[in-house]
C-alpha positions as CSV (number, residue, x, y, z in Angstrom):
1,M,68.8,-13.5,-9.3
2,G,72.4,-13.4,-10.6
3,A,74.8,-16.2,-10.3
4,T,76.9,-14.2,-7.8
5,M,74.0,-13.6,-5.5
6,K,73.1,-17.3,-5.6
7,K,76.6,-18.3,-4.6
8,L,76.4,-15.7,-1.8
9,H,73.1,-17.3,-0.5
10,V,74.6,-20.8,-0.7
11,L,77.7,-19.6,1.2
12,I,75.6,-17.9,3.9
13,F,73.4,-21.0,4.2
14,C,76.4,-23.3,4.6
15,M,77.9,-21.0,7.3
16,I,74.6,-21.1,9.1
17,L,74.6,-24.9,9.0
18,L,78.2,-25.0,10.2
19,I,77.3,-22.7,13.2
20,A,74.3,-24.9,14.0
21,A,76.5,-28.0,13.9
22,V,79.1,-26.5,16.2
23,L,76.5,-25.4,18.7
24,R,75.0,-28.8,18.8
25,L,78.1,-31.0,18.7
26,Y,80.5,-29.1,21.0
27,K,81.0,-31.1,24.2
28,L,77.8,-33.1,23.4
29,G,78.8,-36.0,25.6
30,S,79.5,-33.8,28.7
31,I,77.0,-31.0,28.5
32,P,74.4,-31.6,29.8
33,V,76.4,-33.0,32.6
34,S,74.8,-36.4,32.8
35,M,72.2,-38.5,31.1
36,Y,68.7,-38.5,32.4
37,I,66.7,-41.7,32.8
38,D,65.0,-41.4,29.4
39,E,68.4,-41.1,27.7
40,I,70.0,-43.9,29.6
41,A,67.1,-46.2,28.9
42,I,67.4,-45.5,25.2
43,G,71.1,-46.1,25.5
44,V,70.6,-49.5,27.2
45,D,68.2,-50.7,24.5
46,A,70.5,-49.4,21.7
47,K,73.4,-51.2,23.3
48,S,71.5,-54.4,23.6
49,I,70.2,-54.3,20.0
50,A,73.7,-53.4,18.7
51,Q,75.0,-56.5,20.5
52,T,72.2,-59.0,19.9
53,G,69.5,-57.6,17.6
54,R,67.1,-57.6,20.6
55,D,66.2,-55.1,23.3
56,M,67.1,-55.6,27.0
57,H,63.9,-57.6,27.5
58,G,64.8,-60.0,24.6
59,H,62.3,-58.6,22.2
60,S,63.0,-58.1,18.5
61,W,64.4,-54.7,17.4
62,L,61.7,-54.6,14.7
63,T,58.8,-53.6,16.9
64,P,56.4,-50.6,16.8
65,M,57.0,-50.0,20.5
66,F,59.6,-50.9,23.1
67,L,58.8,-51.8,26.7
68,S,61.9,-50.0,28.0
69,Y,61.8,-49.5,31.8
70,G,58.0,-49.6,31.7
71,D,57.4,-46.2,30.0
72,Y,56.8,-47.7,26.5
73,K,59.1,-46.0,24.1
74,L,58.6,-45.6,20.4
75,P,61.2,-47.2,18.1
76,V,62.6,-44.6,15.7
77,Y,65.0,-42.9,18.1
78,I,66.2,-46.2,19.5
79,W,66.8,-47.5,16.0
80,I,68.9,-44.5,15.1
81,A,70.7,-44.6,18.4
82,T,71.5,-48.2,17.8
83,A,73.4,-47.3,14.6
84,S,75.2,-44.5,16.5
85,V,76.2,-46.9,19.4
86,K,77.3,-49.4,16.8
87,I,79.7,-46.8,15.3
88,F,80.8,-44.8,18.4
89,G,80.3,-47.3,21.2
90,A,78.0,-47.0,24.2
91,T,78.7,-43.3,25.1
92,E,76.7,-40.2,26.0
93,F,77.8,-38.8,22.6
94,A,76.4,-41.7,20.7
95,V,73.0,-41.6,22.5
96,R,72.6,-37.8,21.9
97,L,74.0,-37.7,18.4
98,P,70.7,-38.5,16.7
99,S,69.1,-35.4,18.3
100,A,72.1,-33.2,17.5
101,V,71.9,-34.3,13.8
102,A,68.1,-33.6,13.9
103,G,68.9,-30.1,15.2
104,V,71.1,-29.3,12.2
105,L,68.4,-30.8,9.9
106,T,65.8,-28.6,11.6
107,V,67.8,-25.6,10.5
108,F,68.0,-27.0,7.0
109,L,64.2,-27.7,6.8
110,I,63.2,-24.3,8.3
111,Y,64.9,-22.6,5.5
112,F,63.0,-24.5,2.8
113,I,59.7,-24.3,4.6
114,S,60.2,-20.5,4.8
115,V,61.0,-20.2,1.1
116,E,58.0,-22.3,0.3
117,L,55.6,-20.4,2.5
118,F,56.7,-17.0,1.2
119,E,57.2,-18.1,-2.4
120,K,55.5,-15.0,-3.8
121,R,57.8,-12.5,-2.0
122,K,61.0,-11.3,-3.7
123,D,62.9,-11.4,-0.4
124,R,61.8,-15.1,0.3
125,I,65.5,-16.3,0.2
126,W,66.5,-13.7,2.9
127,I,63.5,-14.7,5.0
128,G,64.6,-18.3,4.7
129,L,68.2,-17.4,5.7
130,A,67.0,-15.3,8.6
131,S,64.7,-18.1,9.8
132,A,67.5,-20.6,9.5
133,V,70.0,-18.5,11.5
134,V,67.3,-17.9,14.2
135,T,66.8,-21.6,14.4
136,A,70.6,-22.3,14.6
137,V,71.0,-20.2,17.7
138,L,67.5,-20.4,19.2
139,P,67.8,-21.7,22.9
140,W,64.7,-23.8,22.4
141,S,66.3,-25.7,19.5
142,V,69.9,-25.7,20.8
143,L,69.0,-27.2,24.2
144,F,66.9,-30.0,22.9
145,S,69.4,-30.7,20.1
146,R,71.9,-31.7,22.9
147,T,69.6,-34.1,24.7
148,G,68.6,-37.6,23.8
149,F,64.9,-36.9,23.9
150,E,62.6,-38.4,21.2
151,G,60.5,-35.3,21.0
152,H,63.2,-33.3,19.3
153,V,63.8,-35.9,16.6
154,G,60.0,-36.2,16.2
155,Q,59.6,-32.5,15.5
156,M,62.3,-32.7,12.8
157,F,60.3,-35.4,11.0
158,L,57.2,-33.3,11.5
159,L,59.0,-30.4,9.8
160,L,59.9,-32.7,6.9
161,S,56.3,-33.8,6.6
162,I,55.2,-30.2,6.5
163,L,57.7,-29.4,3.8
164,F,56.4,-32.3,1.7
165,A,52.8,-31.1,2.3
166,L,53.7,-27.7,1.0
167,Y,55.4,-29.2,-2.0
168,A,52.2,-31.3,-2.6
169,R,50.3,-28.1,-3.5
170,K,52.0,-28.2,-6.9
171,R,53.2,-31.8,-7.1
172,P,50.4,-33.9,-5.7
173,W,52.5,-37.1,-5.3
174,F,54.4,-35.4,-2.4
175,I,51.3,-36.0,-0.3
176,V,52.4,-39.6,0.1
177,C,55.9,-38.5,1.2
178,S,54.2,-36.2,3.7
179,A,52.1,-39.0,5.1
180,V,55.0,-41.4,5.4
181,T,57.3,-38.9,7.2
182,G,54.3,-37.8,9.3
183,A,53.9,-41.5,10.4
184,L,57.6,-41.7,11.0
185,A,57.3,-38.7,13.3
186,V,54.5,-40.4,15.2
187,Y,56.7,-43.5,15.6
188,T,59.3,-41.2,17.2
189,Y,57.1,-39.1,19.5
190,F,53.5,-39.8,20.6
191,S,52.0,-36.3,20.6
192,I,52.6,-35.9,16.8
193,R,49.6,-38.2,16.1
194,F,47.4,-35.3,17.1
195,V,49.5,-32.5,15.5
196,F,50.2,-33.9,12.0
197,P,46.6,-34.4,10.7
198,V,45.6,-30.9,11.6
199,V,48.8,-29.3,10.1
200,L,48.5,-31.4,7.0
201,L,44.9,-30.2,6.3
202,A,45.8,-26.6,7.2
203,S,48.6,-26.6,4.6
204,F,46.0,-27.1,1.9
205,I,43.3,-24.9,3.1
206,V,45.3,-21.8,3.6
207,S,47.2,-22.2,0.3
208,A,44.1,-22.7,-1.9
209,K,42.9,-19.7,-3.9
210,K,39.5,-21.2,-3.7
211,F,38.1,-24.3,-2.0
212,E,38.3,-27.2,-4.6
213,S,37.6,-30.9,-4.4
214,K,41.2,-31.7,-5.3
215,H,42.4,-30.3,-2.0
216,I,39.9,-32.5,-0.2
217,F,41.1,-35.5,-2.1
218,R,44.7,-34.8,-1.4
219,G,44.1,-34.2,2.3
220,V,42.0,-37.4,2.6
221,L,44.6,-39.4,0.7
222,G,47.3,-38.2,3.0
223,L,45.3,-39.0,6.1
224,V,44.4,-42.5,4.7
225,V,48.1,-43.3,4.0
226,F,49.0,-41.9,7.4
227,G,46.3,-44.0,9.2
228,L,47.3,-47.2,7.4
229,L,50.9,-46.7,8.5
230,L,49.9,-46.4,12.1
231,I,48.1,-49.8,12.2
232,P,51.1,-51.7,13.5
233,L,51.4,-49.2,16.3
234,V,47.7,-49.4,17.3
235,R,47.8,-53.2,17.1
236,S,50.9,-53.4,19.4
237,P,50.2,-55.2,22.7
238,Y,51.8,-52.2,24.4
239,Y,49.6,-49.6,22.8
240,A,46.8,-49.7,25.4
241,P,49.2,-49.9,28.4
242,S,51.2,-47.0,26.9
243,N,48.1,-44.8,26.7
244,A,47.1,-45.7,30.3
245,F,50.7,-44.9,31.4
246,R,50.5,-41.4,29.8
247,L,47.0,-40.7,31.1
248,S,48.2,-41.6,34.6
249,A,50.2,-38.4,34.7
250,S,48.6,-35.5,36.5
251,S,46.4,-33.6,34.0
252,I,43.2,-31.7,33.5
253,L,41.7,-34.9,32.3
254,D,41.2,-35.9,35.9
255,N,37.6,-34.8,36.5
256,T,37.4,-35.5,40.2
257,Q,38.1,-32.0,41.6
258,R,36.0,-30.2,39.0
259,V,33.0,-32.5,39.7
260,L,33.3,-31.8,43.5
261,Y,33.7,-28.1,42.9
262,S,30.7,-28.0,40.5
263,N,28.5,-29.9,43.0
264,V,29.4,-27.5,45.8
265,L,28.5,-24.4,43.8
266,R,25.3,-26.0,42.5
267,A,24.3,-26.9,46.0
268,Q,24.9,-23.2,47.1
269,D,22.6,-22.2,44.2
270,R,20.0,-24.7,45.6
271,E,20.1,-26.6,42.3
272,A,18.6,-23.7,40.4
273,W,17.9,-24.4,36.8
274,Y,20.7,-22.1,35.6
275,S,23.3,-23.5,37.9
276,R,23.7,-26.6,35.8
277,V,24.9,-24.4,33.0
278,L,26.9,-21.8,35.0
279,H,28.7,-24.5,37.0
280,H,29.0,-27.3,34.5
281,R,32.1,-29.3,35.0
282,E,33.1,-29.0,31.3
283,L,33.1,-25.2,31.6
284,Y,35.7,-25.6,34.3
285,F,37.6,-28.0,32.1
286,L,37.6,-25.5,29.3
287,K,38.8,-22.8,31.7
288,D,41.7,-25.0,32.8
289,L,42.7,-25.8,29.2
290,I,42.7,-22.1,28.3
291,T,44.7,-21.3,31.4
292,H,47.3,-24.0,30.5
293,Y,47.4,-22.7,26.9
294,A,47.9,-19.1,28.2
295,A,50.9,-20.3,30.3
296,H,52.8,-21.0,27.0
297,F,52.3,-17.4,26.0
298,D,53.7,-16.0,29.2
299,L,56.4,-13.4,28.3
300,S,58.7,-14.5,31.0
301,Y,58.6,-18.1,29.7
302,L,59.1,-17.0,26.1
303,F,61.9,-14.5,26.5
304,I,63.3,-14.3,30.1
305,S,63.5,-17.5,32.2
306,G,62.0,-20.3,30.2
307,D,60.8,-23.6,31.6
308,V,61.4,-24.1,35.3
309,N,62.7,-27.6,34.7
310,L,66.4,-27.3,34.2
311,R,66.4,-30.2,31.8
312,H,64.3,-28.1,29.5
313,S,65.9,-24.7,30.1
314,T,69.0,-23.0,31.6
315,G,66.7,-21.0,33.9
316,K,68.5,-17.9,32.7
317,T,66.9,-17.3,29.3
318,G,63.6,-18.0,27.7
319,I,62.9,-20.4,24.9
320,M,63.8,-17.4,22.7
321,F,66.3,-14.7,23.4
322,L,65.0,-11.4,24.9
323,T,66.4,-9.6,21.8
324,F,64.3,-11.9,19.6
325,A,61.1,-10.4,21.1
326,P,60.9,-7.4,18.6
327,L,61.5,-9.9,15.7
328,F,58.8,-12.2,17.0
329,F,56.2,-9.5,17.4
330,V,57.0,-7.8,14.1
331,G,56.6,-11.2,12.4
332,L,53.3,-11.7,14.2
333,Y,52.1,-8.3,13.1
334,V,53.1,-8.9,9.5
335,C,51.2,-12.2,9.5
336,T,48.1,-10.5,10.6
337,R,48.4,-7.6,8.2
338,K,50.2,-8.7,5.0
339,E,50.5,-12.5,5.1
340,Q,47.2,-13.6,6.5
341,K,47.1,-17.0,4.9
342,V,50.6,-17.8,6.2
343,G,49.5,-16.3,9.5
344,I,46.5,-18.6,9.7
345,F,48.6,-21.7,8.9
346,L,51.2,-20.8,11.5
347,A,48.5,-20.1,14.1
348,V,46.9,-23.5,13.5
349,W,50.3,-25.2,13.6
350,Y,51.3,-23.5,16.9
351,L,47.9,-24.0,18.6
352,I,47.7,-27.7,17.8
353,A,51.4,-28.1,18.8
354,L,50.6,-26.6,22.2
355,L,47.6,-29.0,22.8
356,P,49.7,-32.0,24.1
357,A,51.6,-29.6,26.4
358,S,48.5,-27.9,27.8
359,V,46.6,-31.1,29.0
360,P,49.1,-32.1,31.7
361,N,49.2,-29.9,34.9
362,E,52.9,-29.2,34.5
363,V,52.8,-26.0,32.4
364,P,54.4,-24.3,30.5
365,H,56.4,-27.3,29.2
366,A,59.1,-26.7,26.6
367,L,59.6,-30.3,25.6
368,R,55.9,-31.2,25.1
369,S,55.4,-28.1,23.1
370,I,58.6,-28.7,21.0
371,N,56.5,-29.2,17.8
372,G,56.0,-25.4,17.8
373,V,59.7,-24.5,17.5
374,G,59.4,-24.0,13.8
375,V,56.6,-21.4,14.2
376,A,58.8,-19.4,16.5
377,A,61.7,-19.5,14.2
378,L,59.6,-18.6,11.1
379,L,58.0,-15.6,12.9
380,C,61.4,-14.3,14.1
381,G,62.9,-14.8,10.6
382,L,60.1,-12.9,8.9
383,G,60.2,-10.2,11.6
384,A,64.0,-9.8,11.1
385,V,63.7,-9.1,7.4
386,E,60.7,-6.8,7.7
387,L,62.4,-4.8,10.5
388,Y,65.6,-4.6,8.6
389,S,63.8,-3.3,5.5
390,F,61.9,-0.7,7.6
391,L,64.9,0.6,9.5
392,Y,67.3,0.6,6.6
393,K,65.4,3.4,4.9
394,K,65.3,5.6,8.0
395,R,67.8,8.4,8.8
396,F,69.5,6.6,11.7
397,G,68.3,3.2,10.7
398,K,71.7,1.7,10.0
399,V,72.9,2.8,13.5
400,V,69.8,1.2,15.1
401,I,70.4,-2.0,13.1
402,G,74.0,-2.1,14.2
403,V,73.2,-1.6,17.8
404,F,70.4,-4.2,17.7
405,A,72.7,-6.7,16.0
406,C,75.3,-6.2,18.7
407,A,72.6,-6.7,21.4
408,I,71.6,-10.0,19.7
409,L,75.2,-11.1,19.6
410,F,75.7,-10.2,23.2
411,N,72.6,-12.2,24.1
412,I,73.9,-15.2,22.2
413,F,77.3,-15.0,23.8
414,S,75.8,-14.6,27.3
415,F,73.6,-17.7,26.7
416,L,76.5,-19.8,25.4
417,H,78.8,-18.7,28.3
418,D,76.2,-19.6,30.9
419,Y,75.3,-22.9,29.2
420,T,78.9,-24.1,28.9
421,I,80.4,-22.8,32.1
422,H,77.7,-22.3,34.8
423,Y,74.7,-24.4,33.7
424,P,76.5,-27.8,34.1
425,T,77.0,-27.1,37.8
426,R,73.5,-25.5,38.3
427,S,71.7,-28.4,36.7
428,K,73.5,-31.4,38.2
429,K,70.5,-32.6,40.2
430,A,68.1,-32.2,37.3
431,W,70.3,-34.5,35.2
432,S,70.8,-37.2,37.9
433,Y,74.4,-36.4,38.2
434,G,76.3,-39.0,40.2
435,K,74.6,-42.1,38.9
436,K,77.1,-42.6,36.1
437,Q,79.9,-42.4,38.7
438,I,78.1,-44.9,40.9
439,A,77.8,-47.3,38.0
440,Q,81.5,-46.9,37.2
441,F,82.4,-47.4,40.9
442,I,80.4,-50.6,41.0
443,E,81.9,-51.8,37.8
444,E,85.4,-51.3,39.2
445,E,84.8,-52.8,42.7
446,K,82.2,-55.6,42.1
447,T,84.8,-58.3,41.5
448,S,86.3,-57.6,45.0
449,Y,83.1,-58.6,46.8
450,D,80.7,-61.5,46.9
451,H,77.7,-59.2,47.0
452,V,76.9,-55.7,46.0
453,I,73.8,-54.0,47.4
454,V,72.6,-50.8,45.5
455,A,70.1,-49.0,47.7
456,T,69.4,-45.9,45.5
457,D,66.2,-46.2,43.4
458,D,64.7,-48.9,41.2
459,S,66.1,-47.4,37.9
460,M,69.8,-47.6,38.9
461,Y,70.2,-50.9,37.0
462,L,69.9,-49.0,33.8
463,W,73.1,-47.0,34.5
464,V,74.9,-50.2,35.6
465,L,73.9,-51.9,32.3
466,F,75.0,-49.0,30.2
467,Y,78.3,-48.3,31.8
468,G,79.1,-51.9,32.7
469,N,80.5,-54.7,30.6
470,Y,77.7,-57.2,30.2
471,D,76.6,-59.8,27.8
472,F,73.1,-58.8,26.8
473,T,72.2,-62.3,25.7
474,K,72.4,-63.2,29.4
475,V,70.7,-59.9,30.6
476,Q,67.7,-60.8,28.4
477,R,67.2,-64.0,30.3
478,M,67.3,-62.3,33.7
479,P,63.9,-61.9,35.4
480,F,62.3,-58.5,35.0
481,I,59.9,-57.6,37.8
482,D,57.5,-54.8,37.0
483,N,59.6,-54.3,33.8
484,K,62.7,-53.7,36.0
485,L,65.7,-55.7,37.0
486,Q,66.3,-56.3,40.7
487,N,69.4,-58.4,40.3
488,I,72.3,-58.4,37.9
489,N,74.6,-61.3,38.8
490,T,75.9,-60.5,42.3
491,I,74.4,-56.9,42.2
492,N,71.1,-56.5,44.1
493,F,69.0,-53.4,43.7
494,R,66.8,-53.0,46.9
495,R,66.4,-51.1,50.1
496,L,68.6,-52.0,53.0
497,I,67.4,-54.2,55.8
498,E,68.7,-54.6,59.4
499,S,70.8,-57.8,58.7
500,D,72.7,-56.1,55.9
501,S,75.1,-54.5,58.5
502,E,76.3,-58.0,59.4
503,S,76.9,-59.2,55.8
504,K,80.4,-60.2,54.9
505,H,82.3,-59.5,51.6
506,T,79.6,-57.0,50.7
507,L,79.8,-53.6,49.0
508,T,76.8,-51.4,49.8
509,V,76.0,-48.2,47.8
510,G,73.2,-45.9,48.7
511,L,71.8,-42.4,49.1
512,S,73.0,-40.4,52.2
513,D,69.4,-39.5,53.2
514,E,68.3,-43.2,53.3
515,V,71.3,-44.9,55.0
516,Y,73.3,-44.0,58.1
517,K,76.8,-42.5,57.8
518,K,77.6,-43.6,61.3
519,D,77.4,-47.2,60.2
520,G,80.6,-46.8,58.2
521,F,79.4,-45.1,55.0
522,Y,81.6,-42.8,53.1
523,P,81.1,-40.5,50.1
524,I,82.0,-42.1,46.8
525,P,85.1,-40.2,45.8
526,T,84.4,-40.1,42.0
527,A,80.8,-38.9,42.5
528,H,81.8,-35.5,43.7
529,S,78.6,-35.4,45.8
530,Q,77.6,-36.0,49.4
531,D,74.4,-37.6,48.2
532,Y,76.0,-41.0,47.2
533,I,77.8,-43.0,49.8
534,Y,79.2,-46.5,50.2
535,R,80.2,-49.1,52.8
536,S,82.7,-51.8,52.4
537,Q,82.3,-54.9,54.5
538,P,85.3,-57.3,54.1
């Protein structure tokens, strides 16, 4: 490769990274339109640690798990967000910045993973650049790069661990780096504890020319280091409660309905010897798991409408653009015909990435399956280069390439237009819009009253702490009941009672469907919503 071509590749790569950065940083603090509870909880702990070195409960920042609002958060995102809050202040931008940076780094890592996977191909650099540009504009990556969700940063660390694992094929000491970054990924997002070990082993198995003991040794060494680094997490007093909390979500692990269904069918068979096999509860579990897996391969989810949850999708495009479908399927075809080892590796990676997303009943789920974003990008990148090479040689190939490129650009423009102009309004409810305005309203008005009653929900205290001006050394001494605050100085978070209407010097804030407008309640002007109302009692 000539020096000129190398400079061209570097220039293109830098342009791709710049595009990725712009798409992830533009109006980061205002789109999405508000912070969801997971983001605000991270922000509160980050704000508390930035002030005092301790979280809102008064626990040290150096902990393998944070109690948060009772959902037990892992530490890495909170640590990074603390640094961001320290620099930029307690803002939406500061809380989301770690994820945005992780999004740009994801583009960077996908390039090098692609080059490493296709190292024997002459066009590996172009495959890497194509995979990088796909990642830069991929809705799946762009959307989660702009939210303060731990899963997105976790998948970035997973990609780094995969890159190190691929490097370890030639330079064995990289296996330790892979194990360390894999553990770092787990300390960011829970589900990676299931994904990393499988992907690590797969990276050795599919790259080996023949099965050798050294590959076993490297894999075992990596897993041992990985396991040792997870000891502090497993020994955390919050580890067991956190598992119980996650298992409490509706999922196929709940055996009750399958047992009842199995018993009914066996009774109808009069307990025939074969009925115990035909109607075994675990067969129905397997069927449910396969059904949930299949939901993540639904073409509408992949290319048309995406996740039904508007925090995970715009609702107007899939996790990939519709125009990426030919690239994706061409890449898939090439992996089955010409790049079988890479295909096996990507298949193992994607299938294990989907496992944590396929156990809960809410499927398909773009966030829980975020660890598979790299596979989608790599397949599309490979498909783009193969399709270009095929069409370029045809009679009207250049025309087809030009038309297809214009279609992709239109698809991207349409997505960005909808995301920046229409999506903020469409997704207000999904993002708890109005709670920030309530918190700011309370902060402005609280000194004018003896008491403030907030009758919304039991998480509203998080918004009050984040947007208010509080000394967290005092907050940490306040009593938390069920891991939540019910009082912050003169502010009381609870349901209204009959006698509240007679209270003097009291400001009451609530939801319109829970309190009565005829009792003197009015919409909060700054909330721009009829859902949040207040009553002033002088």
